C-alpha positions in Angstrom: 67.5 -71.4 27.9 67.9 -67.6 27.2 69.7 -65.6 30.3 67.2 -64.0 32.3 68.7 -60.6 34.7 66.9 -59.6 37.4 66.4 -55.6 38.4 69.7 -56.7 40.8 71.6 -57.8 37.8 70.9 -54.4 35.8 72.1 -52.5 38.7 74.9 -55.0 39.4 75.5 -55.0 36.6 76.1 -51.4 35.8 78.3 -51.1 38.6 80.6 -53.8 37.1 80.6 -51.8 33.4 81.6 -48.5 35.5 84.2 -50.8 37.8 85.5 -51.9 33.9 86.3 -48.8 32.7 89.1 -48.3 35.0 92.5 -48.6 34.0 94.1 -52.1 34.8 96.5 -52.3 38.1 99.6 -53.7 37.5 101.0 -55.4 34.3 99.1 -54.9 30.8 97.2 -57.2 29.9 96.4 -59.4 26.3 92.8 -58.0 25.9 90.6 -55.4 27.4 86.8 -54.5 27.7 84.5 -51.6 26.8 81.6 -50.8 27.8 78.5 -49.8 26.4 74.9 -48.2 28.1 72.4 -46.1 27.4 73.5 -43.4 30.1 77.0 -43.1 28.9 79.9 -41.3 30.9 80.6 -41.8 33.9 78.5 -44.9 34.1 80.3 -46.8 30.6 82.5 -46.1 28.2 80.2 -46.0 24.8 76.2 -45.1 23.9 76.4 -47.2 20.5 78.3 -50.9 20.0 79.4 -48.8 16.5 81.4 -47.0 18.4 82.7 -49.3 20.8 83.9 -51.8 18.5 85.4 -48.4 16.7 88.0 -48.6 19.3 88.0 -52.1 20.0 91.0 -55.1 18.9 91.2 -58.0 18.3 90.9 -60.1 21.7 89.0 -56.9 22.9 85.2 -57.7 25.0 82.0 -55.6 25.2 80.3 -55.6 27.6 76.3 -54.2 27.0 74.0 -52.8 29.8 70.3 -53.9 29.5 68.9 -51.4 26.3 67.9 -51.4 22.6 70.6 -50.2 20.8 71.5 -49.5 16.8 71.7 -52.3 14.5 73.5 -52.2 11.3 76.7 -53.5 12.5 80.1 -54.5 10.9 82.6 -56.6 13.1 85.9 -57.1 11.5 87.4 -57.7 15.2 88.3 -61.0 16.6 85.5 -59.6 19.9 83.0 -60.3 22.1 79.6 -58.9 22.2 77.8 -59.6 25.8 74.9 -58.4 26.9 72.4 -58.8 29.9 70.3 -61.2 28.9 68.5 -61.8 25.6 65.4 -60.0 27.2 67.8 -57.7 28.1 69.9 -56.0 25.4 68.8 -55.5 22.2 70.3 -54.7 19.1 67.4 -53.6 17.1 66.9 -52.3 12.7 69.9 -52.0 10.2 70.8 -47.6 11.3 69.9 -46.3 7.6 72.2 -49.4 5.8 71.3 -51.6 3.5 73.0 -54.4 5.1 71.5 -56.8 7.8 71.6 -56.0 11.3 75.2 -57.6 12.0 77.5 -58.4 9.3 80.5 -60.2 10.9 82.9 -60.6 7.7 86.7 -60.6 7.2 88.6 -56.7 7.3 88.6 -57.4 3.3 87.0 -59.5 1.7 89.9 -59.6 -1.0 92.9 -59.9 1.5 94.6 -62.7 1.4 96.8 -64.5 3.8 95.0 -63.3 7.4 92.6 -65.2 9.0 89.1 -64.3 9.6 88.2 -62.5 12.9 86.5 -64.8 15.3 83.3 -63.7 16.9 81.6 -65.1 20.0 78.1 -62.8 20.6 75.7 -63.8 23.9 72.6 -62.4 25.8 71.5 -60.6 23.0 68.3 -60.0 20.9 68.4 -59.7 17.3 65.6 -57.9 15.8 64.0 -55.5 13.4 66.2 -56.4 10.2 64.9 -55.3 6.3 67.7 -57.1 5.3 67.7 -59.9 7.2 68.8 -60.8 10.8 72.4 -61.3 10.7 74.9 -62.2 7.6 78.4 -64.4 8.7 81.7 -64.8 6.4 83.9 -65.4 9.4 83.7 -68.0 12.5 80.7 -66.7 14.2 79.2 -68.0 17.9 75.9 -67.6 18.6 74.7 -68.3 23.2 72.0 -67.6 24.3 70.6 -65.2 21.4 66.9 -64.4 20.0 67.1 -64.0 16.5 63.7 -62.6 15.5 61.3 -60.0 13.2 63.2 -59.7 10.9 62.5 -59.6 7.7 64.9 -60.6 4.7 64.1 -58.6 1.3 65.1 -61.4 -1.7 66.8 -63.1 0.9 67.0 -64.6 4.3 65.4 -64.0 7.3 66.7 -64.9 9.8 70.6 -65.7 9.7 73.2 -66.8 7.0 76.1 -68.3 7.4 79.1 -68.2 4.4 81.6 -69.5 7.0 81.8 -71.3 10.5 78.7 -70.5 12.8 78.1 -71.9 16.0 74.3 -71.6 17.4 73.7 -73.1 20.9 71.1 -72.7 23.5 69.4 -69.8 21.1 66.1 -69.3 19.7 65.5 -68.6 15.6 62.0 -67.2 15.7 59.5 -65.4 13.5 61.6 -64.5 10.6 60.5 -64.1 6.7 62.6 -64.0 3.9 62.0 -64.5 0.0 64.7 -67.8 -0.1 64.7 -68.8 3.2 62.8 -67.9 6.8 65.0 -68.9 10.1 68.5 -69.6 8.5 70.7 -70.5 5.5 73.7 -72.4 5.7 75.1 -71.6 2.2 77.9 -73.9 0.1 80.7 -73.5 1.6 79.5 -72.7 5.2 79.0 -74.9 8.1 77.0 -74.4 10.9 76.3 -76.5 13.8 72.6 -76.4 16.0 72.7 -77.1 19.5 69.9 -76.8 22.2 68.2 -74.6 20.1 64.7 -73.9 19.1 63.9 -72.6 15.0 60.4 -71.8 15.3 57.5 -69.7 13.7 59.4 -68.5 10.5 58.6 -68.9 7.2 60.3 -68.3 3.4 58.3 -68.0 0.0 60.3 -70.8 -1.6 62.5 -73.0 0.4 63.2 -73.6 3.7 61.2 -72.2 6.1 62.9 -73.1 9.1 66.9 -73.8 7.5 68.3 -74.4 4.3 71.2 -76.3 4.0 73.7 -76.4 1.3 76.9 -76.6 3.1 78.0 -79.2 6.1 75.4 -78.9 8.7 75.2 -80.5 12.6 71.8 -80.3 14.3 71.5 -81.3 18.1 69.2 -81.4 20.0 67.3 -78.7 18.7 63.6 -78.4 17.5 62.8 -77.6 14.0 58.9 -76.4 14.7 56.2 -74.5 12.6 58.0 -72.7 10.1 56.4 -73.0 6.0 57.9 -72.2 3.1 54.3 -71.0 1.1 55.8 -71.9 -2.2 57.9 -74.4 -2.0 60.2 -77.2 -0.3 61.3 -77.7 3.2 58.6 -76.6 5.4 61.5 -77.6 8.1 64.5 -78.0 7.0 65.7 -77.9 3.2 68.7 -79.9 2.6 70.3 -80.0 0.0 74.2 -80.7 1.3 75.3 -82.6 4.0 73.3 -82.9 7.0 73.1 -84.6 10.7 69.9 -84.7 12.9 70.2 -85.7 15.9 67.9 -86.1 19.0 65.6 -83.2 17.3 62.2 -82.9 16.5 60.6 -81.7 12.7 57.5 -81.2 13.8 54.5 -78.4 12.0 55.9 -77.6 10.0 54.3 -77.0 5.8 55.5 -76.1 2.8 54.2 -77.2 -1.3 56.5 -80.2 -1.4 58.5 -81.7 1.9 56.6 -80.2 4.3 58.9 -81.5 7.0 61.8 -82.1 5.0 63.1 -81.8 1.5 66.9 -83.3 0.7 68.4 -83.9 -2.1 71.9 -83.9 -0.3 73.0 -86.5 2.2 70.6 -86.3 5.3 71.3 -89.0 8.0 68.8 -88.8 11.2 68.9 -90.5 14.2 66.4 -90.0 17.6 64.1 -87.2 15.9 60.3 -87.2 15.4 58.8 -85.9 12.1 55.3 -85.4 13.2 52.2 -83.5 11.9 53.9 -82.0 9.4 52.1 -81.4 6.0 52.7 -81.2 2.3 49.8 -79.2 0.8 49.7 -77.4 -2.9 46.5 -76.3 -3.1 45.4 -77.6 -6.9 48.9 -78.6 -7.8 49.4 -81.2 -5.3 51.5 -81.6 -2.4 54.1 -84.5 -2.0 55.9 -86.0 1.0 54.2 -84.3 4.2 57.0 -86.0 6.4 59.8 -86.0 4.0 60.6 -85.5 0.5 63.5 -87.8 -0.3 65.4 -87.0 -3.9 68.8 -88.0 -2.5 70.1 -90.5 0.0 68.7 -90.4 3.4 69.5 -92.9 6.8 66.8 -93.0 9.2 67.9 -94.8 12.4 65.1 -95.0 15.6 63.1 -91.7 14.2 59.1 -91.8 13.5 57.5 -90.2 10.6 54.3 -89.9 12.3 50.7 -87.9 11.9 52.5 -86.1 8.7 49.8 -85.4 5.8 49.4 -84.9 2.0 46.4 -82.7 0.8 45.4 -81.3 -1.8 42.3 -79.6 -2.8 41.3 -81.8 -6.3 44.7 -83.1 -6.9 46.0 -86.6 -6.5 49.4 -86.2 -3.6 51.6 -89.0 -2.9 54.1 -89.9 0.4 51.7 -88.9 3.6 55.1 -90.0 5.6 57.6 -89.8 2.9 57.5 -90.1 -0.6 61.2 -91.3 -2.3 62.6 -91.2 -5.2 66.1 -91.3 -3.9 68.3 -93.8 -2.1 66.6 -94.4 1.5 67.3 -96.3 4.4 65.4 -96.9 7.5 66.2 -99.2 10.6 63.8 -99.1 13.6 61.8 -96.8 11.8 58.2 -95.5 12.8 55.7 -95.1 11.2 52.3 -94.1 11.2 48.8 -92.4 11.1 50.1 -90.5 7.6 47.7 -89.6 5.2 48.0 -88.8 1.2 45.2 -88.0 -0.8 46.0 -90.4 -3.5 48.9 -93.2 -3.4 50.9 -94.3 0.1 49.9 -93.0 3.1 53.1 -94.4 5.0 55.5 -94.1 1.7 55.2 -93.4 -1.9 58.6 -94.9 -3.6 60.3 -94.5 -6.5 63.5 -95.2 -5.8 65.1 -97.5 -3.6 63.9 -98.1 0.1 65.2 -100.5 2.6 63.1 -101.0 6.3 64.8 -103.4 8.2 63.0 -103.6 12.0 60.7 -101.4 11.5 57.2 -100.8 11.1 54.4 -99.3 8.8 51.4 -99.3 10.3 47.6 -97.3 10.7 48.7 -95.5 7.3 45.1 -94.0 4.9 45.5 -93.9 0.9 43.0 -91.5 0.3 41.0 -90.4 -3.0 40.2 -86.9 -3.7 36.9 -87.9 -2.9 37.1 -89.1 0.4 37.1 -93.0 -0.6 40.6 -95.4 -0.1 42.7 -95.8 -3.6 45.6 -98.1 -2.9 49.3 -98.2 -1.1 47.6 -97.3 2.6 51.1 -98.0 3.6 53.1 -98.6 0.9 52.8 -97.6 -2.9 56.1 -99.0 -4.7 55.8 -97.4 -8.7 57.1 -98.8 -11.5 60.7 -97.3 -10.9 60.6 -98.7 -6.8 62.8 -101.1 -5.2 61.0 -102.4 -1.9 63.6 -104.4 0.5 61.8 -105.1 3.8 63.9 -107.0 6.6 61.7 -107.7 9.8 59.5 -105.1 9.1 55.9 -104.6 9.8 53.5 -103.6 7.2 50.0 -103.9 8.8 46.9 -102.1 9.5 46.5 -99.6 6.6 43.7 -98.0 4.9 42.6 -99.5 2.3 45.9 -102.1 2.4 49.2 -102.5 3.1 52.0 -102.3 0.1 50.6 -101.8 -3.3 53.4 -102.7 -5.7 55.4 -104.8 -3.5 
């Protein structure tokens, strides 16, 4: 849940800020608390976060009262930024700087022999960026935050990570970028997302919601309603290593791989991949739910209600289009539609289904009549292994080329 501050809390916070600004009594302390509020002294020490960061030392915390503060911040120290709640404290815009709203990086990217800063940001909204919301090259934890309405010109809209990133109980929504809409984890980066929502983001080319080229751990998170308008992976695009557990990937759209596009290693457990669309207009769109050219393992997962559509072009793999290695265990593939072959699954790689069901899927001709491979279409390059698997009630047939 995102922290919501009441009026009483706001008043109490300002009183606390004044008290915290007073010199500490007794023995010296390893860290200090700095305070920021719109009124400035004597209510708090600073009126801008930028001034507080300049005065801070490693280990300090910065308490930020309700209000809207200028962005374009660069954090090079190990500090904690603590807002009054994401609906109360906002960091907005770039403040005339050619950089994201918040940048976290070592003091010098070319300096060696020192640890990168460890930064925590909690209880704030980060918005209004023209060059992205957040760029992290160090170690950053985001807790109870909202990252929304940022634009990434020629880049990433919401968050770009090249270091170590933890996102917990956050919302990343309605960001847009040419490369990635919501969050991109670069090659060499490590990102863990827990109990969060990645929704309503859009990209031109890849990863409407998330694009991962490094290591990604995604747990108990919603990836819904994102779009890659002219590319791959409406919800998630993975070319690295990704583990997805107890998540939903629903209602996303892309040209290829409406829900997910995988060319790396993807492991998914107890996740719903439902109601996604691959729609490429006149050029075809494969993999309504998932398009896989890498290695994918799905366990206790549903792929349901997805579609691969086109105005006048054949498409394949309404639920799953596989040209790599795919192992499905206790997976339900149902009610998916393709506008040619493979209503449930189109396979041109190695596919193993164990204790799984492929039911009530449909392969339609462009003209609306059935074609073939309603349940499974296995092409000339494909090999399908069924182990205690059910393939039935598909239209117009259950398995072509099996």
